The first five atom37 places (N, CA, C, CB, O) and aatype in JSON, in Angstrom:
{
  "aatype": [12, 10, 16, 9, 16, 0, 6, 9, 19, 5, 14, 19, 19, 3, 0, 10, 0, 14, 3, 10, 14, 18, 14, 9, 2, 19, 12, 3, 6, 16, 7, 1, 9, 19, 0, 15, 16, 3, 14, 16, 1, 19, 7, 5, 10, 8, 14, 7, 0, 1, 19, 0, 10, 7, 15, 1, 6, 14, 19, 9, 19, 6, 16, 3, 7, 14, 3, 5, 1, 1, 7, 0, 2, 10, 14, 9, 9, 7, 6, 3, 7, 14, 9, 7, 19, 19, 7, 9, 16, 7, 14, 14, 10, 3, 19, 19, 14, 12, 0, 1, 10, 19, 10, 1, 16, 19, 16, 12, 0, 10, 6, 5, 1, 0, 1, 5, 1, 6, 10, 15, 6, 1, 5, 19, 1, 1, 6, 15, 10, 19, 0, 1, 10, 16, 16, 8, 5, 3],
  "atom_mask": [
    [1, 1, 1, 1, 1],
    [1, 1, 1, 1, 1],
    [1, 1, 1, 1, 1],
    [1, 1, 1, 1, 1],
    [1, 1, 1, 1, 1],
    [1, 1, 1, 1, 1],
    [1, 1, 1, 1, 1],
    [1, 1, 1, 1, 1],
    [1, 1, 1, 1, 1],
    [1, 1, 1, 1, 1],
    [1, 1, 1, 1, 1],
    [1, 1, 1, 1, 1],
    [1, 1, 1, 1, 1],
    [1, 1, 1, 1, 1],
    [1, 1, 1, 1, 1],
    [1, 1, 1, 1, 1],
    [1, 1, 1, 1, 1],
    [1, 1, 1, 1, 1],
    [1, 1, 1, 1, 1],
    [1, 1, 1, 1, 1],
    [1, 1, 1, 1, 1],
    [1, 1, 1, 1, 1],
    [1, 1, 1, 1, 1],
    [1, 1, 1, 1, 1],
    [1, 1, 1, 1, 1],
    [1, 1, 1, 1, 1],
    [1, 1, 1, 1, 1],
    [1, 1, 1, 1, 1],
    [1, 1, 1, 1, 1],
    [1, 1, 1, 1, 1],
    [1, 1, 1, 0, 1],
    [1, 1, 1, 1, 1],
    [1, 1, 1, 1, 1],
    [1, 1, 1, 1, 1],
    [1, 1, 1, 1, 1],
    [1, 1, 1, 1, 1],
    [1, 1, 1, 1, 1],
    [1, 1, 1, 1, 1],
    [1, 1, 1, 1, 1],
    [1, 1, 1, 1, 1],
    [1, 1, 1, 1, 1],
    [1, 1, 1, 1, 1],
    [1, 1, 1, 0, 1],
    [1, 1, 1, 1, 1],
    [1, 1, 1, 1, 1],
    [1, 1, 1, 1, 1],
    [1, 1, 1, 1, 1],
    [1, 1, 1, 0, 1],
    [1, 1, 1, 1, 1],
    [1, 1, 1, 1, 1],
    [1, 1, 1, 1, 1],
    [1, 1, 1, 1, 1],
    [1, 1, 1, 1, 1],
    [1, 1, 1, 0, 1],
    [1, 1, 1, 1, 1],
    [1, 1, 1, 1, 1],
    [1, 1, 1, 1, 1],
    [1, 1, 1, 1, 1],
    [1, 1, 1, 1, 1],
    [1, 1, 1, 1, 1],
    [1, 1, 1, 1, 1],
    [1, 1, 1, 1, 1],
    [1, 1, 1, 1, 1],
    [1, 1, 1, 1, 1],
    [1, 1, 1, 0, 1],
    [1, 1, 1, 1, 1],
    [1, 1, 1, 1, 1],
    [1, 1, 1, 1, 1],
    [1, 1, 1, 1, 1],
    [1, 1, 1, 1, 1],
    [1, 1, 1, 0, 1],
    [1, 1, 1, 1, 1],
    [1, 1, 1, 1, 1],
    [1, 1, 1, 1, 1],
    [1, 1, 1, 1, 1],
    [1, 1, 1, 1, 1],
    [1, 1, 1, 1, 1],
    [1, 1, 1, 0, 1],
    [1, 1, 1, 1, 1],
    [1, 1, 1, 1, 1],
    [1, 1, 1, 0, 1],
    [1, 1, 1, 1, 1],
    [1, 1, 1, 1, 1],
    [1, 1, 1, 0, 1],
    [1, 1, 1, 1, 1],
    [1, 1, 1, 1, 1],
    [1, 1, 1, 0, 1],
    [1, 1, 1, 1, 1],
    [1, 1, 1, 1, 1],
    [1, 1, 1, 0, 1],
    [1, 1, 1, 1, 1],
    [1, 1, 1, 1, 1],
    [1, 1, 1, 1, 1],
    [1, 1, 1, 1, 1],
    [1, 1, 1, 1, 1],
    [1, 1, 1, 1, 1],
    [1, 1, 1, 1, 1],
    [1, 1, 1, 1, 1],
    [1, 1, 1, 1, 1],
    [1, 1, 1, 1, 1],
    [1, 1, 1, 1, 1],
    [1, 1, 1, 1, 1],
    [1, 1, 1, 1, 1],
    [1, 1, 1, 1, 1],
    [1, 1, 1, 1, 1],
    [1, 1, 1, 1, 1],
    [1, 1, 1, 1, 1],
    [1, 1, 1, 1, 1],
    [1, 1, 1, 1, 1],
    [1, 1, 1, 1, 1],
    [1, 1, 1, 1, 1],
    [1, 1, 1, 1, 1],
    [1, 1, 1, 1, 1],
    [1, 1, 1, 1, 1],
    [1, 1, 1, 1, 1],
    [1, 1, 1, 1, 1],
    [1, 1, 1, 1, 1],
    [1, 1, 1, 1, 1],
    [1, 1, 1, 1, 1],
    [1, 1, 1, 1, 1],
    [1, 1, 1, 1, 1],
    [1, 1, 1, 1, 1],
    [1, 1, 1, 1, 1],
    [1, 1, 1, 1, 1],
    [1, 1, 1, 1, 1],
    [1, 1, 1, 1, 1],
    [1, 1, 1, 1, 1],
    [1, 1, 1, 1, 1],
    [1, 1, 1, 1, 1],
    [1, 1, 1, 1, 1],
    [1, 1, 1, 1, 1],
    [1, 1, 1, 1, 1],
    [1, 1, 1, 1, 1],
    [1, 1, 1, 1, 1],
    [1, 1, 1, 1, 1],
    [1, 1, 1, 1, 1],
    [1, 1, 1, 1, 1],
    [1, 1, 1, 1, 1]
  ],
  "atom_positions": [
    [[5.18, -46.38, -154.84], [6.52, -46.61, -154.31], [5.86, -47.55, -153.21], [7.5, -45.18, -153.79], [4.89, -47.33, -152.49]],
    [[6.55, -48.51, -153.29], [6.07, -49.94, -152.19], [6.5, -49.14, -150.59], [7.4, -51.91, -152.57], [7.37, -48.27, -150.46]],
    [[5.41, -49.87, -149.2], [5.74, -49.76, -148.63], [5.05, -50.62, -147.74], [5.95, -48.83, -148.67], [3.88, -51.0, -147.79]],
    [[6.21, -50.94, -146.69], [5.95, -51.87, -145.77], [5.01, -51.71, -144.39], [7.15, -52.18, -145.46], [5.27, -51.09, -143.36]],
    [[3.67, -52.57, -144.8], [2.64, -52.36, -143.52], [2.08, -53.69, -142.83], [1.3, -51.53, -144.04], [2.1, -54.81, -143.33]],
    [[1.57, -53.35, -141.6], [2.11, -55.06, -141.28], [0.25, -55.47, -141.87], [2.76, -55.64, -138.79], [0.01, -56.63, -142.18]],
    [[-0.94, -54.33, -141.95], [-1.93, -54.73, -143.1], [-1.94, -55.46, -144.25], [-2.25, -53.92, -143.55], [-2.86, -56.13, -144.73]],
    [[-0.33, -55.18, -144.84], [-0.02, -56.01, -145.91], [0.57, -57.52, -146.03], [0.71, -55.31, -146.46], [0.23, -58.47, -146.73]],
    [[1.62, -57.35, -145.05], [2.5, -58.65, -144.68], [1.78, -59.67, -144.21], [3.52, -58.44, -143.65], [1.39, -60.68, -144.79]],
    [[1.6, -59.24, -142.81], [0.75, -59.68, -141.41], [0.39, -60.86, -142.4], [-0.75, -58.52, -140.56], [1.11, -61.85, -142.36]],
    [[-0.67, -60.83, -143.28], [-1.72, -62.09, -143.95], [-0.64, -63.0, -144.76], [-3.15, -61.39, -145.24], [-0.84, -64.22, -144.76]],
    [[0.55, -62.46, -145.49], [1.24, -63.45, -146.57], [2.28, -64.14, -145.28], [2.26, -62.45, -148.21], [2.63, -65.31, -145.45]],
    [[2.74, -63.42, -144.04], [3.52, -64.48, -142.7], [2.15, -65.59, -142.72], [3.82, -63.42, -140.59], [2.27, -66.77, -143.06]],
    [[0.96, -65.01, -142.33], [-0.45, -65.82, -141.43], [-0.23, -67.1, -142.04], [-2.33, -65.2, -141.76], [-0.05, -68.18, -141.48]],
    [[-0.28, -66.69, -143.84], [-0.57, -67.58, -144.69], [0.61, -68.59, -144.87], [-0.97, -66.92, -145.87], [0.27, -69.76, -145.02]],
    [[1.83, -68.34, -144.89], [3.6, -69.12, -144.91], [3.62, -70.2, -144.19], [4.94, -68.25, -144.21], [3.94, -71.37, -144.4]],
    [[2.91, -69.14, -142.64], [3.62, -70.03, -141.36], [3.25, -71.14, -141.04], [3.56, -69.53, -140.16], [3.8, -71.64, -140.05]],
    [[2.15, -71.96, -141.78], [1.62, -73.51, -141.7], [2.76, -74.26, -142.18], [0.23, -73.9, -142.64], [3.18, -75.3, -141.67]],
    [[3.36, -73.54, -143.42], [3.9, -74.28, -144.54], [5.35, -74.74, -143.98], [3.96, -73.33, -145.96], [5.96, -75.81, -144.01]],
    [[5.7, -73.05, -143.3], [7.46, -73.05, -143.01], [7.59, -73.24, -141.13], [8.36, -71.05, -143.67], [7.1, -72.62, -140.19]],
    [[8.53, -74.47, -141.25], [8.34, -74.99, -139.75], [9.67, -74.04, -138.98], [8.58, -77.05, -139.62], [10.42, -74.65, -138.21]],
    [[9.87, -72.74, -139.19], [10.64, -71.7, -138.85], [10.63, -70.29, -138.44], [11.12, -71.69, -139.52], [11.04, -69.48, -139.27]],
    [[10.22, -69.84, -137.26], [9.85, -68.2, -137.52], [10.17, -67.51, -138.59], [10.39, -67.38, -136.65], [11.23, -67.69, -139.18]],
    [[9.0, -66.34, -139.08], [9.45, -65.67, -139.96], [9.43, -64.4, -139.48], [8.88, -65.85, -141.05], [8.47, -64.33, -138.72]],
    [[9.93, -63.5, -139.52], [9.74, -62.06, -139.78], [9.59, -60.84, -140.5], [10.14, -61.83, -139.53], [10.71, -60.78, -141.01]],
    [[9.13, -60.07, -140.81], [9.02, -58.62, -141.91], [9.26, -57.96, -141.28], [7.87, -58.04, -142.63], [8.84, -57.91, -140.12]],
    [[10.14, -57.1, -141.87], [11.12, -55.72, -141.28], [10.79, -54.6, -142.13], [12.9, -55.9, -141.4], [10.89, -54.76, -143.34]],
    [[10.31, -53.23, -141.57], [10.47, -52.21, -142.66], [11.66, -51.37, -142.67], [9.4, -51.32, -142.63], [12.64, -51.67, -142.0]],
    [[11.61, -50.28, -143.46], [13.01, -49.46, -143.99], [13.48, -49.16, -142.82], [12.9, -48.05, -144.94], [14.34, -48.3, -143.03]],
    [[13.42, -49.4, -141.59], [14.01, -48.97, -140.28], [14.56, -50.43, -139.26], [12.67, -48.0, -139.45], [15.12, -50.64, -138.18]],
    [[13.95, -51.23, -140.48], [14.83, -52.34, -139.22], [13.49, -52.93, -138.23], [0.0, 0.0, 0.0], [13.67, -54.09, -137.85]],
    [[12.44, -52.42, -137.87], [11.36, -52.4, -136.82], [10.24, -53.92, -137.63], [10.43, -50.37, -136.75], [9.66, -53.91, -138.71]],
    [[10.31, -54.92, -136.69], [9.39, -55.86, -136.91], [8.08, -55.81, -137.43], [9.28, -56.31, -136.02], [7.43, -56.18, -136.45]],
    [[7.27, -55.6, -138.35], [6.26, -55.22, -138.34], [5.2, -56.34, -139.14], [6.43, -53.92, -138.79], [4.19, -55.92, -139.71]],
    [[5.58, -57.92, -139.09], [4.98, -58.9, -139.16], [5.86, -59.98, -138.49], [4.58, -59.08, -140.44], [7.05, -59.78, -138.27]],
    [[5.27, -61.06, -138.2], [5.87, -62.42, -137.56], [5.25, -63.5, -136.94], [6.63, -62.15, -136.67], [4.18, -63.23, -136.4]],
    [[5.56, -64.43, -136.89], [4.7, -65.58, -136.63], [4.7, -66.02, -135.09], [5.17, -66.75, -137.54], [4.31, -66.98, -134.43]],
    [[5.6, -64.35, -134.79], [5.39, -64.29, -132.75], [5.42, -63.28, -132.97], [6.45, -64.8, -131.35], [6.37, -62.69, -133.49]],
    [[3.97, -62.66, -132.49], [3.73, -61.73, -132.29], [4.46, -60.8, -131.45], [2.86, -61.9, -132.1], [4.85, -59.68, -131.79]],
    [[4.63, -61.4, -130.23], [5.57, -60.97, -129.45], [6.61, -59.57, -129.58], [6.22, -62.02, -129.45], [6.82, -58.58, -128.88]],
    [[7.23, -60.19, -131.15], [8.41, -59.39, -131.52], [8.4, -58.35, -132.72], [9.42, -60.34, -131.82], [9.32, -57.81, -133.34]],
    [[6.54, -58.24, -132.85], [5.91, -57.02, -133.36], [6.42, -55.85, -132.94], [4.64, -56.96, -133.1], [6.48, -55.91, -131.72]],
    [[6.76, -54.95, -133.3], [7.3, -53.51, -133.03], [9.11, -53.57, -132.41], [0.0, 0.0, 0.0], [9.55, -52.46, -132.1]],
    [[9.96, -54.62, -132.25], [11.46, -54.45, -131.51], [12.23, -54.2, -133.14], [12.17, -56.23, -130.34], [12.01, -54.72, -134.23]],
    [[13.33, -53.01, -132.6], [14.04, -53.39, -133.66], [15.09, -54.62, -133.44], [14.68, -52.21, -134.1], [15.53, -55.06, -132.38]],
    [[15.38, -55.08, -134.93], [15.98, -56.34, -135.13], [17.29, -55.98, -135.74], [15.12, -57.31, -136.0], [17.2, -55.05, -136.54]],
    [[18.66, -56.56, -135.55], [19.68, -55.79, -135.73], [19.97, -56.25, -137.08], [20.76, -55.88, -134.71], [20.28, -55.49, -138.0]],
    [[19.83, -57.68, -137.18], [20.22, -57.95, -138.49], [19.75, -57.61, -139.81], [0.0, 0.0, 0.0], [20.47, -57.52, -140.81]],
    [[18.36, -57.41, -139.74], [17.56, -56.29, -140.74], [18.21, -54.49, -140.81], [15.75, -56.22, -140.01], [17.81, -53.71, -141.68]],
    [[18.91, -54.22, -140.07], [19.61, -52.77, -139.94], [20.62, -53.5, -140.74], [20.09, -51.96, -138.28], [20.79, -52.94, -141.82]],
    [[21.02, -54.07, -140.66], [22.48, -54.5, -141.37], [22.06, -54.79, -143.01], [23.25, -56.16, -140.54], [22.59, -54.47, -144.08]],
    [[20.81, -55.57, -142.62], [21.12, -56.02, -144.08], [19.9, -54.3, -145.13], [20.21, -58.44, -144.33], [19.87, -54.43, -146.35]],
    [[19.33, -53.36, -144.69], [19.41, -52.83, -144.9], [20.42, -51.99, -145.47], [18.99, -52.87, -144.45], [20.23, -51.66, -146.64]],
    [[21.68, -51.49, -144.79], [22.33, -50.65, -145.16], [23.05, -51.26, -146.33], [0.0, 0.0, 0.0], [23.11, -50.85, -147.49]],
    [[23.77, -52.65, -145.6], [24.36, -53.28, -147.0], [23.72, -53.33, -148.33], [24.61, -54.59, -146.83], [24.24, -53.37, -149.45]],
    [[22.24, -53.32, -147.91], [21.53, -53.46, -149.36], [21.71, -55.39, -149.7], [22.64, -52.2, -150.82], [21.22, -55.88, -150.72]],
    [[22.36, -56.14, -148.8], [22.76, -57.81, -149.16], [22.08, -58.93, -148.09], [24.63, -58.06, -149.04], [21.69, -58.62, -146.96]],
    [[22.03, -59.84, -148.47], [21.22, -60.51, -147.36], [22.38, -61.15, -146.45], [20.07, -61.73, -147.98], [23.37, -61.48, -147.1]],
    [[22.46, -61.39, -145.03], [22.71, -61.14, -144.08], [22.34, -62.38, -143.8], [22.32, -60.07, -143.56], [21.13, -62.61, -143.8]],
    [[23.49, -63.72, -143.44], [23.2, -64.68, -142.89], [23.86, -65.09, -142.2], [22.94, -65.34, -143.39], [25.04, -65.38, -142.36]],
    [[23.21, -65.19, -141.28], [23.95, -65.37, -139.17], [24.41, -66.67, -138.96], [22.53, -65.24, -137.58], [23.51, -67.43, -138.59]],
    [[25.46, -67.16, -139.06], [25.72, -68.5, -138.34], [25.59, -69.39, -137.59], [26.15, -68.62, -138.1], [25.66, -70.62, -137.68]],
    [[25.26, -68.17, -136.21], [25.87, -69.16, -134.7], [24.87, -67.9, -134.18], [28.17, -69.35, -134.0], [24.89, -66.69, -134.36]],
    [[24.07, -68.75, -133.49], [23.4, -68.02, -132.34], [24.61, -66.85, -131.42], [22.75, -69.41, -131.21], [25.73, -67.07, -130.97]],
    [[23.98, -65.92, -131.42], [25.16, -64.91, -130.4], [24.04, -64.17, -129.08], [0.0, 0.0, 0.0], [22.91, -64.62, -128.89]],
    [[24.45, -63.34, -128.51], [23.56, -62.51, -127.52], [22.71, -61.8, -127.94], [24.12, -61.72, -126.79], [21.63, -61.88, -127.35]],
    [[22.82, -60.82, -129.1], [21.33, -60.52, -129.48], [21.41, -61.09, -131.0], [20.84, -58.71, -129.35], [20.96, -60.16, -131.66]],
    [[21.8, -62.31, -132.03], [21.11, -62.91, -132.9], [20.87, -64.0, -132.79], [21.45, -62.82, -133.81], [21.36, -64.55, -131.81]],
    [[20.22, -64.62, -133.5], [19.86, -66.05, -133.74], [20.78, -66.37, -135.03], [18.11, -66.28, -134.01], [21.43, -65.58, -135.72]],
    [[20.64, -67.72, -135.15], [21.45, -67.81, -136.66], [19.92, -67.59, -137.59], [22.49, -69.78, -137.02], [18.9, -67.23, -137.0]],
    [[19.93, -67.8, -138.85], [19.27, -67.63, -140.19], [19.23, -66.87, -141.13], [0.0, 0.0, 0.0], [20.36, -66.39, -141.23]],
    [[18.43, -66.38, -142.08], [19.09, -65.43, -143.36], [17.83, -64.13, -143.08], [19.02, -66.43, -145.45], [16.68, -64.31, -142.68]],
    [[18.29, -63.24, -143.32], [17.92, -61.59, -143.64], [18.18, -61.16, -144.81], [18.62, -60.58, -142.86], [19.23, -60.78, -145.32]],
    [[16.47, -61.3, -145.48], [17.07, -60.75, -147.16], [16.68, -59.18, -146.92], [16.01, -61.58, -148.91], [15.89, -58.79, -146.06]],
    [[17.31, -58.44, -147.75], [16.15, -56.78, -148.03], [15.45, -57.17, -148.93], [16.8, -55.13, -148.64], [15.66, -58.1, -149.7]],
    [[14.46, -56.36, -148.86], [13.14, -56.13, -150.12], [13.54, -54.45, -150.69], [11.02, -56.17, -149.19], [13.3, -53.35, -150.18]],
    [[14.21, -54.84, -151.91], [14.58, -53.8, -152.6], [13.24, -52.75, -153.58], [15.68, -54.53, -153.5], [12.42, -53.24, -154.36]],
    [[13.31, -51.84, -153.38], [12.32, -51.39, -154.14], [12.89, -50.52, -154.86], [0.0, 0.0, 0.0], [14.1, -50.62, -155.03]],
    [[12.0, -49.26, -155.56], [12.45, -48.22, -156.79], [13.58, -48.04, -156.18], [11.6, -46.77, -157.2], [14.68, -48.44, -156.57]],
    [[13.3, -47.29, -154.99], [14.23, -46.18, -154.71], [15.79, -46.97, -153.48], [12.99, -44.71, -153.79], [16.89, -46.55, -153.12]],
    [[15.33, -47.68, -153.34], [16.43, -48.81, -152.46], [15.87, -49.67, -151.68], [0.0, 0.0, 0.0], [14.78, -50.11, -152.05]],
    [[16.61, -50.27, -150.05], [16.17, -51.18, -149.52], [14.64, -50.65, -148.72], [17.33, -51.71, -148.7], [14.73, -49.57, -148.14]],
    [[13.55, -51.21, -148.69], [12.18, -51.08, -148.19], [12.01, -51.62, -146.85], [11.23, -51.74, -149.08], [11.22, -51.11, -146.05]],
    [[12.93, -52.94, -146.49], [12.31, -53.55, -145.55], [12.87, -55.11, -145.68], [0.0, 0.0, 0.0], [13.36, -55.18, -146.81]],
    [[12.98, -56.07, -145.17], [13.74, -57.1, -144.84], [12.92, -58.26, -144.15], [14.79, -56.61, -144.03], [12.19, -58.13, -143.17]],
    [[13.16, -59.31, -144.79], [12.45, -60.53, -144.61], [13.62, -61.44, -144.15], [11.64, -61.06, -145.96], [14.74, -61.62, -144.62]],
    [[12.85, -62.04, -142.9], [13.91, -62.8, -141.69], [13.28, -64.35, -141.15], [0.0, 0.0, 0.0], [12.19, -64.53, -140.6]],
    [[14.43, -65.52, -141.53], [13.68, -66.71, -140.92], [14.72, -67.02, -140.3], [13.02, -67.85, -141.77], [15.83, -67.11, -140.84]],
    [[14.43, -67.27, -138.78], [15.13, -67.68, -138.02], [15.37, -69.62, -138.59], [14.41, -67.21, -136.54], [14.53, -70.48, -138.87]],
    [[16.9, -69.63, -138.55], [17.01, -71.17, -138.15], [18.39, -71.71, -138.94], [0.0, 0.0, 0.0], [19.31, -70.91, -139.05]],
    [[18.53, -72.95, -139.43], [20.07, -72.9, -140.29], [19.45, -72.21, -141.43], [20.97, -74.57, -140.79], [18.38, -72.09, -142.03]],
    [[21.07, -71.7, -141.4], [20.87, -71.06, -142.71], [20.87, -71.73, -143.97], [21.73, -70.19, -142.85], [20.34, -71.25, -144.97]],
    [[21.67, -73.21, -143.92], [21.28, -73.73, -145.24], [19.52, -74.72, -145.69], [22.65, -74.73, -145.45], [19.1, -75.33, -146.67]],
    [[18.96, -74.34, -144.19], [17.59, -74.96, -144.57], [16.75, -73.5, -144.53], [16.96, -76.32, -143.34], [15.62, -73.53, -145.0]],
    [[17.11, -72.57, -144.13], [16.12, -71.68, -143.95], [16.12, -69.99, -144.99], [16.28, -71.5, -142.33], [15.49, -68.94, -144.89]],
    [[17.03, -70.45, -145.8], [17.92, -69.16, -147.14], [16.47, -69.53, -148.08], [20.2, -69.85, -148.28], [15.49, -68.8, -147.95]],
    [[16.44, -70.77, -149.07], [15.4, -71.04, -149.99], [14.52, -70.64, -149.36], [15.17, -72.26, -150.48], [13.74, -70.0, -150.06]],
    [[14.12, -70.73, -147.97], [12.66, -70.47, -148.01], [12.34, -68.48, -147.15], [11.84, -72.14, -146.84], [11.19, -68.11, -146.93]],
    [[13.18, -67.85, -146.92], [13.52, -66.79, -147.16], [13.62, -65.94, -148.55], [14.4, -66.91, -146.66], [13.46, -64.72, -148.65]],
    [[13.85, -66.62, -149.33], [13.73, -65.92, -150.45], [12.03, -66.57, -151.26], [15.33, -66.22, -151.38], [11.39, -65.96, -152.11]],
    [[11.9, -67.05, -151.04], [10.22, -67.36, -151.17], [9.1, -66.49, -150.92], [9.86, -68.34, -150.31], [8.25, -65.94, -151.61]],
    [[9.45, -66.57, -149.42], [8.81, -65.32, -148.19], [8.84, -64.07, -149.03], [9.92, -64.99, -146.56], [7.81, -63.51, -149.42]],
    [[10.29, -63.59, -149.33], [10.92, -62.43, -150.36], [9.85, -62.16, -151.39], [12.39, -62.94, -151.21], [9.13, -61.16, -151.45]],
    [[9.86, -63.38, -152.32], [9.1, -63.01, -153.35], [7.6, -62.71, -153.08], [9.24, -63.99, -154.29], [7.1, -61.62, -153.36]],
    [[6.86, -63.8, -152.48], [5.65, -63.8, -151.79], [5.33, -62.22, -151.31], [5.78, -64.87, -150.53], [4.33, -61.76, -151.87]],
    [[5.9, -61.47, -150.54], [6.01, -60.33, -149.7], [5.9, -58.95, -150.78], [7.51, -60.46, -148.81], [5.29, -57.88, -150.66]],
    [[6.91, -59.58, -152.03], [7.13, -58.41, -152.82], [5.97, -58.3, -153.8], [8.49, -58.47, -153.53], [5.38, -57.4, -154.4]],
    [[5.95, -59.36, -153.7], [4.47, -59.51, -154.57], [3.08, -59.19, -154.27], [4.25, -60.74, -154.82], [2.11, -59.01, -155.01]],
    [[3.25, -59.14, -152.85], [2.17, -58.49, -152.07], [1.75, -56.79, -152.58], [2.74, -58.52, -150.44], [0.83, -56.11, -153.02]],
    [[3.16, -56.73, -152.14], [3.59, -55.4, -151.71], [2.89, -54.54, -153.41], [5.75, -55.35, -151.31], [2.09, -53.61, -153.51]],
    [[3.48, -55.21, -154.33], [3.32, -54.27, -155.91], [1.97, -54.75, -156.03], [4.47, -54.72, -157.53], [1.39, -53.8, -156.56]],
    [[1.17, -55.62, -155.86], [-0.2, -55.77, -156.39], [-1.32, -54.34, -155.45], [-0.73, -57.72, -155.96], [-2.21, -53.59, -155.85]],
    [[-0.52, -54.62, -153.8], [-1.17, -53.39, -153.58], [-1.03, -51.77, -154.08], [-1.04, -53.4, -152.47], [-1.71, -50.77, -153.83]],
    [[-0.05, -51.96, -154.74], [1.03, -50.39, -155.68], [-0.11, -50.61, -156.62], [3.23, -50.58, -156.62], [-0.73, -49.64, -157.06]],
    [[-0.38, -51.65, -156.89], [-0.95, -51.13, -158.49], [-3.17, -51.14, -157.87], [-0.25, -53.1, -160.41], [-4.01, -50.62, -158.6]],
    [[-3.39, -51.55, -157.08], [-4.39, -51.5, -156.61], [-4.95, -50.13, -155.95], [-4.28, -52.44, -155.91], [-6.17, -49.99, -155.94]],
    [[-4.34, -49.37, -155.53], [-3.84, -48.1, -155.1], [-3.63, -47.08, -156.24], [-2.58, -48.31, -154.38], [-3.97, -45.9, -156.11]],
    [[-3.11, -47.52, -157.29], [-2.58, -46.84, -158.42], [-3.93, -46.39, -159.48], [-1.43, -47.91, -159.15], [-4.04, -45.35, -160.14]],
    [[-4.93, -47.62, -159.37], [-6.11, -48.4, -160.57], [-7.15, -47.21, -159.58], [-6.6, -50.89, -160.48], [-7.59, -46.25, -160.21]],
    [[-7.57, -47.35, -157.85], [-8.42, -46.59, -157.06], [-7.72, -45.0, -157.4], [-8.4, -47.18, -155.32], [-8.41, -43.99, -157.33]],
    [[-6.7, -44.98, -157.66], [-6.6, -43.1, -158.14], [-6.95, -43.09, -158.93], [-5.49, -42.18, -158.36], [-7.91, -42.31, -159.02]],
    [[-6.6, -43.84, -160.21], [-7.21, -43.71, -161.62], [-8.58, -43.19, -161.77], [-7.25, -44.98, -162.26], [-8.89, -42.26, -162.52]],
    [[-9.58, -44.03, -160.81], [-10.75, -44.14, -161.06], [-11.13, -42.8, -160.72], [-11.4, -45.21, -160.45], [-11.51, -41.96, -161.54]],
    [[-10.96, -42.55, -159.05], [-11.53, -41.31, -158.55], [-11.15, -40.06, -159.97], [-10.66, -40.91, -156.82], [-11.85, -39.1, -160.29]],
    [[-9.97, -40.47, -160.54], [-9.53, -38.79, -161.5], [-10.3, -38.93, -162.39], [-7.91, -38.41, -162.28], [-10.81, -37.92, -162.87]],
    [[-10.64, -40.16, -162.88], [-11.93, -40.25, -163.97], [-13.29, -39.6, -164.0], [-12.35, -41.49, -164.02], [-13.81, -38.88, -164.85]],
    [[-14.1, -40.45, -161.8], [-14.9, -39.94, -162.16], [-15.01, -38.18, -161.71], [-15.8, -40.82, -161.81], [-15.99, -37.5, -162.0]],
    [[-13.95, -37.72, -161.05], [-13.63, -36.3, -160.97], [-13.87, -35.65, -162.48], [-12.05, -36.11, -160.43], [-14.66, -34.73, -162.71]],
    [[-13.19, -36.2, -163.28], [-12.66, -35.22, -164.96], [-14.34, -35.44, -165.26], [-11.07, -36.27, -166.63], [-14.87, -34.33, -165.28]],
    [[-15.54, -36.81, -165.55], [-16.2, -36.93, -165.6], [-17.01, -36.22, -165.1], [-16.13, -37.59, -165.57], [-17.55, -35.53, -165.96]],
    [[-17.52, -35.95, -163.7], [-18.34, -34.95, -163.16], [-18.6, -33.56, -163.67], [-17.93, -34.81, -162.07], [-19.64, -33.0, -164.01]],
    [[-17.18, -33.13, -163.61], [-16.39, -31.88, -163.98], [-17.12, -31.25, -165.45], [-14.61, -32.34, -164.23], [-17.68, -30.16, -165.58]],
    [[-16.89, -32.33, -166.48], [-17.23, -32.12, -167.47], [-18.93, -31.98, -167.97], [-16.52, -32.97, -167.95], [-19.41, -31.23, -168.81]],
    [[-19.79, -33.31, -166.85], [-20.85, -32.63, -167.02], [-21.38, -31.72, -166.45], [-21.49, -33.13, -167.07], [-22.47, -31.34, -166.88]],
    [[-20.8, -31.07, -165.31], [-21.58, -30.0, -164.87], [-21.01, -28.4, -165.0], [-21.84, -30.34, -163.46], [-21.09, -27.4, -164.29]],
    [[-20.38, -28.71, -166.33], [-19.56, -27.79, -167.05], [-20.62, -26.67, -167.82], [-18.57, -28.68, -168.15], [-21.23, -27.19, -168.76]],
    [[-20.86, -25.56, -167.62], [-21.82, -24.92, -168.42], [-21.2, -23.32, -168.91], [-23.25, -24.85, -167.48], [-20.79, -22.47, -168.12]],
    [[-21.25, -23.21, -170.15], [-20.84, -22.22, -170.98], [-22.04, -20.71, -170.52], [-20.96, -22.94, -172.76], [-21.93, -19.63, -171.1]]
  ]
}
């Protein structure tokens, strides 16, 4: 199962930020910001992310409002449903393609972490089996 953590996604945001001229946020399955180009946003609930999580569809905000800014919020869909959201603030025509790239990059980072965890768990099981077999006495 893919899980969004700051440890995994903040490095992705940091790596992409110099090449993208708009603010980036990544939210977890509750809509809370876990990674951002603006560290003061981390920990805040993101209304657009909550809508995207509930609908499982991208949420494009065309105009700034009292509780939201224009931009794109794309859900990150895991095996069992939405696990988070990638959001980029800015003119939708500009940021939607960027949000898609950030979404793919975040998804690849999450999948890589899951594969690494699986390989580590397999290694531990192998080592445990070898230890049991080599110490088994009749």
